[in-house]
C-alpha positions in Angstrom: 0.0 0.0 0.0 2.8 2.4 0.9 4.7 1.6 -2.3 1.6 2.1 -4.4 1.1 5.5 -2.8 4.7 6.4 -3.3 4.6 5.4 -7.0 1.3 7.3 -7.5 2.8 10.5 -6.1 6.1 10.1 -8.0 4.3 9.5 -11.3 1.2 11.8 -10.9 1.8 14.0 -7.9 2.4 17.2 -9.8 -0.7 16.7 -11.9 -2.8 15.8 -8.9 -1.7 19.0 -7.2 -2.6 21.1 -10.3 -6.1 19.3 -10.4 -6.7 20.1 -6.7 -6.5 16.5 -5.2 -5.9 16.4 -1.5 -3.4 14.1 0.2 -6.4 12.2 1.6 -8.0 11.7 -1.8 -4.7 10.5 -3.2 -3.4 8.3 -0.3 -6.0 8.3 2.3 -6.9 5.5 4.8 -9.1 5.2 7.9 -6.9 6.3 10.9 -7.8 3.4 13.2 -9.1 0.6 10.9 -7.1 0.9 7.6 -7.6 -2.7 6.6 -11.2 -3.0 7.5 -12.5 0.3 6.2 -11.7 0.0 2.5 -14.6 2.4 1.8 -12.2 5.1 3.1 -9.4 4.4 0.8 -8.0 7.1 -1.5 -6.7 6.2 -4.9 -3.2 5.0 -3.9 -4.3 2.3 -1.4 -6.7 0.8 -4.0 -4.0 0.3 -6.7 -2.5 -3.0 -5.5 0.2 -2.8 -8.1 -2.1 -1.5 -10.9 -1.3 1.6 -12.9 -3.1 4.9 -13.3 -3.6 5.5 -17.0 -5.7 8.7 -16.8 -6.2 11.3 -14.2 -8.7 14.2 -14.1 -10.1 16.6 -11.6 -13.0 14.2 -11.0 -11.3 10.8 -10.9 -8.8 8.4 -12.3 -8.7 5.4 -14.6 -6.9 2.3 -13.3 -5.6 -0.4 -15.6 -5.2 -4.1 -14.6 -2.4 -6.2 -16.1 -4.9 -7.8 -18.4 -6.0 -4.5 -19.8 -9.3 -4.2 -17.8 -9.9 -0.6 -16.7 -11.7 0.6 -13.6 -12.8 4.1 -12.7 -12.0 5.7 -9.4 -14.4 8.7 -8.6 -12.8 11.4 -6.5 -15.1 12.2 -3.6 -15.0 14.0 -0.2 -13.4 11.8 2.4 -14.2 13.1 5.9 -12.3 11.5 8.8 -9.6 10.0 6.4 -5.9 10.7 6.9 -3.0 10.4 4.6 -1.2 7.0 4.9 2.0 8.6 6.2 0.0 10.0 9.2 -0.7 6.6 10.6 1.8 5.0 13.0 3.7 1.8 12.6 2.0 -1.6 12.8 4.9 -3.1 14.7 
């Protein structure tokens, strides 16, 4: 999850900033239940190794290895924090 978020920001961070994406929309997770609350995931935590092939102000297109494409809709995410704000799991 952390690697996916890092890759997302490395490849698309500048464009995401220009389009107004927040850190939480890009790499957000639930602060106390990150694995159980997948409805709180931002774009990066959902990637699971997949690639973003299109990015707009309203969402992103994610492509699977087999070419199947999914759409992520950018939405308000109250209570979500950026992944780097959550403490270690150790």
